[in-house]
N, C-alpha and C positions, 0 to 999 in steps of 0.2 A: 493571557494567551493571544498571540497575533494570528492573522490569517496564515502566514507562512508556517508558524508552529503547528497549527491545526492540519494543514495540508501535508506537512512532513510526517506527522503522526499517522494520518490516514494512508499515506503512501507506503509506510513501513508495514510489511506484512507480518502478521502473527503466524505461528505454526498452524498448519491445517490447510484446507482448501483455499484456492485463490478467491479473493472477494469478488462479489458480483457487481461491483461499482468501482468508479475511479474518482480522482480528485475533482474532475469537472462536475460530476454529479453532486459532490459535497458543496462546491461553490454555488451551483445553481439552486440547491436546496436552501442555502442561506439567503440568496437573492429572492426566492419565493417567500420565505418566512419573514423577511423584513417588512413585507406588506401586511402581515397578520397571520394568525393561526391557520393551519391547513391539515386536512385529513390525509390518511395514507393513500386513498384512491386518487385524490386530487393531485398529490405529489407524483404518483406513478404516471398519471397522464401527462403532466407538465414535464417530467423528466424523461419520459419515453422508455421506462423500465418497469419490471414487474413489481407487484406489491411486496414480494419477498425481499427483493433487493432494497426497496424503500425501508422496510423494517430493519434491515441490517444497517443502513445509513443512519437511521434515527437512533438505533441502539448505540452505535459508535459515537455519535454526536452527544447523546445523553450521557454516556460514560465520561466524556470529556467536559461535561457541564455546559454544553453549547445550547441544548434544547431541553425542554421538559415536556412530558406528555400529560394529556388530560383526556377526558372522555370525548371522543370524536376527533382527536387530532393532536398536534404538537405545536409548540411555539418557542421562540427564542428566549433564552434566559438573559440576564444582564450581561453575562460574558458573551453570549451569542450576539446581542445587540451591538456590543463594541466591535465585534468582527464585521457585522453587517455595515456599521458606520465606516469602518476602515475600507471596505469594498466600495462603499458609496462615494468616498472621496475621490476614487479613480474612475469607476464605472458610473458615468452620469446618466446615460440613457442607452437603451437597446431597442431594436425594432426590426421587424421583417421589412424587406425592400422588394417591392414588386415593380415589374416593368422596366428593369434596367438591363443594359446589354454590355456593360463594362466588364462583367465578371465571366467566370469560366463555366457556370452551370445555371440552370433555370431558377433554383430556389436560393434566396440570399437573405442573410441575417447580419445586421450591423450592430456594432458596439462602439460607443464613444468613450475614449479615455482622456481624462483631463491632463493637460500640461505634460504630455508624454512625447512630444516631437523629438526631443533630444535623445530619446532611446532608440530611434529608428535608424537603421542603416539603409538597406536597399529593399526591404520588404519580403525578400525571399525566405528569411527565417520564419516569418509568420505563416507564409504559404506552406512551408515544409511541415511545421508542427500541426497545422490544420489537417493536412493529408494524413499524418500519422494517426490522428484521432477521428478519421473516417470521412472527412469532407473531400470534395474534389479540389479545393484550393482556398486561398484567402487573398484578398486584395487589401493593401494597406495604403491609407491616404492621410496626408498631413494638411492641416489648415494653417496657412501662414500668409501674412500680408493680404488677407481678404481673399485668398485663392485656395482652392482644393487641389493639392499637389500629389501626384504619384512619385514616390522617391526615385531619383533625388530631387527633381524640381520640375516635373512635367505638369503643366496646368491642364487638367482634364477637360475644363470647359472649352478649350480650343478645339478639342477633337470630339467631345460628346457633351454638349451644353445641356441637353435634356437630362442625362443621368446626373450631372453635377447639380442641377436645380432640384431634382428629386432628393438627392442625398442631403444637400444643405437644408432643404425645407423640412425634412424628417428629423434631422439630428441637431441642427443649429449649433455647429461648433464655434468655439472662440479661438483666439490666437494661441497657437502652440498645442492645440488638441489633435488627437489621432483618431481616425475611424478605421476599424478593421471590419471587413465584410467576409464572412464565411459563406462559401458557395458549395452546393451539393445538389443531388437529385431529389432530396426531400428536405422538409423544413427542419427536422430534428438534427440531421447531420450538419446542415448549414449552421444552426445555432451553436452546436458543440464545436464546430470548426472555428467560428468567431470567438467563442469563449476560450478555446485553447490558445488561439493567437493572442488574445488579450492578456491571458495569464503569462504567456511566454514573454510579453513585453514588460510586465510588472515584476515578474520573478523569473528571469531567464534561465536560472540553473535548475528550477524545480521540475519542469516538464521534460527537460533534456535528460533527466535521470529516471523518468517514470518508466 
């Protein structure tokens, strides 16, 4: 099973009440569990949702053979590790960004995507999907020829050297990498905005149908 297969299954609703989670919660759960086992309370805090919703996520992932449960928590199965490895090929690092003025809101969260520059048009697509998932917006940056560019080719260091230095120092992109920054009034919305923008780059048809 690939990440796309898993998210397609999660997105498809079974009969009954609407689920209390979305595909971003599932991706974030895999990202958390790739670092080791975690309990329901810890997952709830990191995901920003209730323990009941976490229970539903874990049950759905367990049904698909992605996680297994044990006393005190859950961990990825071999199938789950393969999905985590697939994510890790693209999402190389993620971090909160403090003290930058380039974005549209005070709280900012950045995700670095490897070798994804050719997937970027003007960046408005990522902004729009981030807003749909609760963020105030998203900023898309490309690292090319040693410069951090706002699409199509604006070198942000010319206008905001301090922000460029902060972003480069935190994420250390390489040629052809993309950085998406989710922005919001709180950290959780900023994180999910960045994650939605990242998934929309990797799987452009998935979130557009969500």
